[in-house]
C-alpha positions as CSV (number, residue, x, y, z in Angstrom):
1,M,1.6,27.1,11.9
2,A,4.6,24.8,12.3
3,D,5.2,21.8,10.0
4,T,5.3,18.3,11.5
5,V,7.7,15.8,10.1
6,L,6.7,12.2,10.7
7,G,9.1,9.2,10.0
8,V,7.2,6.3,8.5
9,E,7.9,2.9,6.9
10,Y,6.7,2.2,3.4
11,Y,6.3,-1.2,1.6
12,Y,5.5,-2.0,-1.9
13,V,3.8,-4.8,-3.9
14,T,3.9,-5.4,-7.6
15,V,0.7,-6.6,-9.4
16,P,-0.5,-7.2,-13.0
17,D,-1.2,-3.9,-14.7
18,E,-4.9,-4.8,-15.1
19,P,-8.2,-3.2,-13.9
20,G,-9.2,-4.2,-10.4
21,E,-5.7,-5.3,-9.1
22,G,-5.3,-2.3,-6.9
23,Q,-8.8,-2.6,-5.6
24,R,-8.1,-6.2,-4.8
25,I,-5.1,-5.4,-2.7
26,L,-6.6,-2.4,-0.9
27,S,-9.8,-4.3,-0.2
28,A,-7.7,-7.2,1.4
29,L,-5.9,-4.7,3.5
30,K,-9.0,-3.1,4.7
31,D,-10.5,-6.5,5.5
32,G,-7.3,-7.2,7.5
33,G,-7.8,-4.0,9.6
34,V,-4.9,-2.1,8.0
35,N,-5.1,1.7,8.3
36,L,-3.0,3.4,5.5
37,L,-1.7,6.8,5.9
38,A,-1.0,6.9,2.2
39,F,-0.7,4.8,-1.0
40,L,0.6,5.4,-4.5
41,G,0.2,3.3,-7.5
42,F,2.1,3.6,-10.9
43,P,2.8,1.4,-13.8
44,Q,6.2,-0.3,-14.5
45,D,7.7,-1.2,-17.9
46,D,6.9,-5.0,-17.8
47,G,3.1,-5.0,-17.8
48,R,2.9,-4.7,-14.0
49,S,2.2,-1.9,-11.6
50,Q,3.7,-1.1,-8.2
51,L,1.6,0.0,-5.2
52,D,3.5,1.9,-2.5
53,L,1.8,1.4,0.9
54,V,2.4,3.5,4.0
55,P,0.6,1.9,7.0
56,D,-0.3,3.5,10.3
57,D,0.9,0.4,12.0
58,P,3.5,-1.7,10.0
59,Q,2.9,-4.8,12.0
60,S,-0.8,-4.8,11.0
61,L,0.4,-4.6,7.4
62,R,2.7,-7.6,7.7
63,A,0.0,-9.6,9.6
64,A,-2.4,-9.0,6.8
65,A,0.1,-9.7,4.1
66,E,0.7,-13.2,5.6
């Protein structure tokens, strides 16, 4: 089976490194109708975490973020 390469746009948001912050962002995106192909969360050094978001439709993510 051949591999498929897909070019995508990704976005990121930083949030406080506290329980529930990732869920807050992901729930807001879900409620805004955003379909994510992937996401990744990891802590940063300053007490914050970064969430990388790969939307199926980048315009839907931008609209939900506004």
